[in-house]
C-alpha positions in Angstrom: 43.7 43.9 39.1 40.4 42.8 38.9 39.3 39.9 36.6 35.8 38.9 35.3 35.2 35.8 38.0 38.8 36.0 39.2 40.6 34.2 36.6 44.1 34.3 35.8 45.6 37.4 34.2 46.7 36.0 31.2 43.4 35.4 30.3 42.2 38.6 31.0 43.9 40.7 29.1 42.8 41.9 25.5 45.2 40.4 23.3 44.8 36.7 24.9 40.4 36.9 25.1 37.7 36.4 22.6 35.2 37.8 24.7 35.0 41.5 25.7 32.3 42.5 28.7 30.9 46.3 29.4 28.9 47.1 32.3 26.9 50.0 32.2 25.5 50.9 35.8 22.6 53.0 35.0 19.2 53.4 35.9 18.4 56.7 35.1 14.8 55.6 33.6 13.3 52.7 35.3 9.6 53.3 36.7 9.0 50.6 39.6 11.6 49.0 40.8 14.6 50.9 41.6 18.6 49.6 42.0 19.7 48.3 38.3 22.7 50.5 38.6 24.0 48.3 41.1 23.3 44.9 38.9 26.9 44.7 37.3 28.6 44.7 40.6 26.4 42.0 42.0 26.8 40.0 38.6 30.5 40.5 38.9 30.6 39.8 42.7 28.7 36.4 41.9 30.4 35.4 38.7 33.9 35.5 41.2 31.8 32.8 43.8 30.9 30.1 41.1 32.9 27.0 40.0 34.8 27.5 36.2 34.1 23.7 35.1 30.8 23.6 33.0 29.4 20.2 33.6 26.8 20.2 30.7 29.4 21.5 27.8 32.5 20.1 30.4 34.5 23.1 29.2 36.3 26.1 31.2 35.2 28.9 29.0 37.0 31.6 30.6 39.7 29.6 29.2 38.9 31.6 26.1 39.7 34.6 27.7 37.6 37.1 29.0 38.7 41.0 29.2 37.0 43.5 31.4 36.4 46.3 28.9 35.5 48.9 31.7 32.2 50.8 32.5 30.1 52.9 30.8 29.2 55.7 33.5 27.8 58.3 31.8 24.1 59.3 33.5 23.8 62.7 32.7 20.9 62.2 30.6 19.2 58.9 28.6 20.5 59.9 25.6 24.1 61.0 26.6 24.3 56.9 28.4 23.0 55.7 24.3 26.0 58.0 22.8 28.2 56.6 25.3 27.3 53.2 25.3 27.2 53.4 21.2 30.4 55.2 21.2 32.3 52.4 23.3 30.6 49.5 21.5 31.7 50.9 18.2 35.1 51.3 19.6 35.8 47.8 21.0 33.8 46.2 18.0 37.3 47.4 16.4 38.8 44.3 17.9 37.8 41.7 14.8 37.0 38.0 16.2 36.2 38.9 19.6 32.7 38.4 20.9 30.8 41.6 22.6 29.1 41.7 25.8 27.4 43.9 28.0 25.9 43.7 31.8 23.7 46.4 33.0 22.0 48.7 34.0 18.1 49.1 33.4 17.3 47.9 29.3 17.7 51.1 28.0 21.6 50.8 28.0 20.9 48.3 24.9 19.4 50.7 22.4 23.5 51.9 22.2 25.2 48.7 21.7 22.4 47.2 19.5 23.0 50.5 17.0 26.9 50.1 17.1 26.2 46.2 16.2 23.8 46.8 13.7 26.1 48.8 11.8 28.8 46.4 11.8 27.1 43.5 10.9 24.3 43.1 8.1 21.1 40.9 8.2 21.2 41.6 12.2 18.7 39.3 14.1 18.1 40.6 17.6 16.7 38.5 19.8 15.0 39.5 23.1 14.0 37.7 25.9 11.9 39.5 27.8 8.6 39.8 29.8 7.8 43.5 28.3 7.7 44.3 24.7 9.4 47.7 25.2 8.4 48.7 21.9 7.3 52.7 22.5 8.6 55.0 20.2 8.9 57.2 22.9 8.2 57.3 26.8 8.4 60.0 29.8 9.9 62.5 26.8 12.6 60.2 25.7 13.5 57.8 23.1 16.3 56.7 25.1 14.1 55.1 27.7 14.1 51.6 28.9 10.0 51.2 27.6 12.0 51.8 24.2 14.6 49.7 24.4 14.3 47.9 21.1 11.9 50.0 19.5 14.8 51.1 16.8 16.3 47.9 16.7 12.5 46.9 15.2 12.9 49.3 12.9 16.0 48.5 11.3 16.2 44.8 12.0 14.9 41.3 12.3 13.2 41.2 15.9 12.2 38.2 17.6 10.4 38.9 20.9 10.3 35.8 23.3 8.7 35.6 26.8 6.4 38.3 26.6 3.7 38.9 28.5 3.1 42.4 29.2 3.0 45.1 27.0 1.0 48.9 26.4 -2.1 48.7 23.9 0.0 51.2 21.8 3.0 48.9 21.4 0.7 46.4 19.2 1.0 48.4 16.2 4.6 47.8 16.4 4.6 44.4 17.1 7.2 42.4 14.3 4.5 40.0 13.0 4.5 36.5 13.1 8.0 37.0 15.3 6.5 37.8 18.8 6.6 34.2 21.5 3.8 35.3 23.8 4.5 33.5 27.3 1.1 32.2 27.5 1.8 30.3 24.2 4.9 29.2 25.1 3.4 27.0 28.0 1.0 25.5 25.6 3.6 24.6 22.6 5.6 21.9 23.4 7.9 22.9 19.7 8.2 26.4 20.8 11.9 26.5 20.4 11.9 25.1 16.9 9.3 27.9 16.3 11.9 30.2 17.6 14.6 29.2 15.4 12.7 29.3 12.4 12.5 33.2 13.0 16.3 33.7 14.0 19.0 33.6 11.1 22.4 34.8 10.2 24.2 37.5 12.5 22.5 37.4 16.3 22.6 39.7 19.0 21.1 38.6 21.6 19.3 41.1 24.8 18.2 39.4 27.8 15.8 40.9 30.2 16.2 39.2 33.7 12.2 39.5 33.9 12.2 37.2 30.8 12.6 34.4 33.8 9.9 33.6 36.4 10.0 35.8 39.5 10.2 32.3 41.2 13.7 31.7 39.7 14.6 35.5 39.1 12.9 37.5 41.6 15.0 40.9 42.0 14.1 42.2 38.9 12.6 45.8 38.4 9.2 44.9 37.1 9.0 41.1 38.0 5.9 39.5 35.9 4.4 36.4 36.7 4.3 33.2 34.1 7.8 33.7 33.3 10.5 31.3 30.9 12.3 28.5 33.2 15.9 27.6 33.4 16.6 24.3 31.3 14.1 25.7 28.4 15.7 28.3 28.0 19.5 27.0 28.4 18.4 24.5 25.3 17.0 27.7 23.2 20.2 29.9 23.9 22.0 26.2 23.1 20.5 26.3 19.4 20.6 29.4 19.0 24.4 29.5 19.0 24.6 26.0 17.4 23.0 27.5 14.5 23.8 31.0 13.9 26.6 33.7 14.6 26.3 34.8 18.0 28.0 38.6 17.5 27.1 40.3 20.7 25.0 39.9 23.9 24.0 41.7 27.2 22.2 40.7 29.8 20.4 43.7 32.0 18.0 44.5 34.6 19.3 42.7 37.6 18.5 45.0 40.8 19.9 45.3 44.0 17.0 44.0 46.8 17.2 42.3 50.1 16.8 39.1 47.8 19.3 39.9 45.5 21.7 37.6 45.5 19.6 34.4 43.9 19.0 36.4 40.7 22.4 37.9 40.8 24.0 34.3 41.2 21.2 33.0 38.1 22.8 36.0 36.2 26.6 35.0 36.5 25.4 31.5 35.5 23.5 32.5 32.3 26.4 34.3 31.2 28.8 31.7 31.8 26.7 29.2 29.9 26.4 31.3 26.9 30.2 32.0 26.8 30.4 28.1 26.8 27.8 27.7 24.2 29.6 30.4 22.2 33.1 28.4 23.2 32.2 25.0 21.6 30.0 26.3 18.4 31.4 29.9 17.3 34.7 29.9 18.7 36.6 27.3 16.0 
């Protein structure tokens, strides 16, 4: 039996777990770098090679239990994938009191999971860490394209975007007013974390495209953009979100296979585990 991060089986069965992890190895709509379908396996392999004691929080987050809930392998079309992720998320959300997590795949995999989470939890804030706005209504003939990843979320929920530094002109009309934190503004604002926190409240879904980080620390993504977020400030933001709000779900996407995949894979593994640590100390009483 394979378990998340190689943890003991007693910490990996559904009944004993506070966390559920779904993988979606999908890369059907990416438009430049290919290989995000290998991301979940790279993430799981890296997770098996990290220490399970978190120094910052002085906890072992795996002890709360992490259930590997299988993968969504549907890839016949972007729309079919979105529906499959939606149904899988909806099914798992029937397990009350557990944190839903997902690892992609490209960013289109988030559409279905955000849809399902939004149906279950009222007053949802979607906190998006990303280099790109992903606000196109449709792209290349599909509303389930990675370039449309949060268009629906923006229509239905309180969308807050952090780290943005690339967008198309047509997306400007869809920007959530007062809730976009561009990377060039963050670079010149010592108070940016508190400014973000003022916009984030209630039930929260966090979606992290790894290209939100600067390519100097996360090079292996489909579309790396210069000028991205750094490690410790990002962790500070995430910790404060978990402290302030009720984080009900999160996903991490866009880890791409490449000759230099290992540093980004390990970053994603540590990022996921840090978020489990914050959930453990703030939302898991």
